[in-house]
N, C-alpha and C positions, 0 to 999 in steps of 0.2 A: 215541623209544621204542626199547627194546631188542628186537632180533629174534632169532629162532631161527637156527641155522645153515641155510644154504640147502638142504642135503640134507633136514633135518628138515621144512622148509616144503614142499618137493616131496613128501615122504612124506605129509604131512597132506592136501595138495591131491589127490594121487592116490588116497589111501584114501577120501576124501570122494566122489570121482568114482566109484570102484568100488562104493561103498555104494549108489549110485543105480541101478546095473544091476539088472535083474530077479533075484530070489533064485535063487542057485545058478548063475547065468550068469557065465562068465569074460569078462574084458575084456582085449583085446590091448594090448600096450605102445604100438604105433603110434597106436592110437585115443586112449589117454590122453594121450600126448605132444602130439598134434595139438590136442586139446581144451584142454589147459593151456598150450600154447605153451612147452614145455620141451624141452631136447635129449633125443632118444630114447635114445641110448646111456647118458647119465647117469641117466635115469629107469629104464632097464632094470636098471642096477646097484642102484639104490635099492630097486626092487621086489623084487629077488632077496635083498637084505638083510632086507627085511621078511618075506619067505617063510622065511628061515632063523631069524628071530626068532619065528616062529609067528603073525605078524599076518595074513599072507596064505597062500593055497594057490596053488601054481603048476602049471599043466598044459601040457605040450608038445603040439605037433601042430596040425593045421588048425583044431581047435575049442578050442585051448588059450588060455591067457592067465592072468589073475590074478582071484582072488575072495577075499573076506574069509574068514578062518579061524574067526571068531566072528560071532555076531549083532551088528549095529551097537550095540545097547543094552548089550552086554556088553564092548565094546572101547573102552577109554579112550584119550584123546589121549596120555597118558603112555606107554602101551604103544607107540603109533605112533612117538613121537619118541625113545624110549629108545635104540634102536640107533645113533642119530646124535649122542648127547651123551656127552661124555667122563666117565668115572668115574661118580659118583653123579648126574650131570646138573646139578651146581652150576656156574654160570658167573659169572666175575668181571666186574662191570659195566665195569671198565677194561681187560678182556682179558688180565689176568695169568694165567699158568699156575698159579702157586701163590698162592691167596688163601684164608685161613681164619681162624678165631678166633685161632689161634696166630701166624699171619703175615698180618695183615690189610692190604688195600690202603687207601688214604685214604677210600674210599667204603664199605667193608665193613659198618660199623655200621649205616648207613642202608639199604644195599641188602639186607641179610640178611632183613629183614621183607618187603620187596617180593618177593624171590625165593621166600620161603616161600609167599606168597600165590599166586604164578604156579604153583609146583609143585602147590599144592592145586587150582587151577583145572584143570590138565592131569589130575590124578588123579580129579577128580569129573566131568569133562565127557566124554561118550561121542560116538562117531561119530554115533549116532542123534540126539543133541542138535544136531549141526551140520546134519544133513539136515533135521530138523524146523524148525530156525530159518530155513533157506533157503526152505522151503516156506510157512512161516507168516507 
């Protein structure tokens, strides 16, 4: 199975964790890193990228931390992973930097449809869908 870049995976996991916090409450980086068992400094940089992208709000100070910038039902997974994908988010299944209809890799024709379905999944799935699935 093809996976997302590690930073995008950490972003999804962190956003899902933050979405479970009481409405309007900020969650500190250390708490998220410990719960998800990910490196704190790496996660901190990831969360700040999400804040710059408008996915999260960041607050400094003793009661600071991160919270969602939108309601979970209005925040798609595509928005969460977008800051961590190159260009238009298209990834060559063979890892080539240049892969397109004009310059295809050997798997391009078959992978193109799969990748389009994956992009559709991320565009249609919200953070609320993740939290509901876990509870249900």
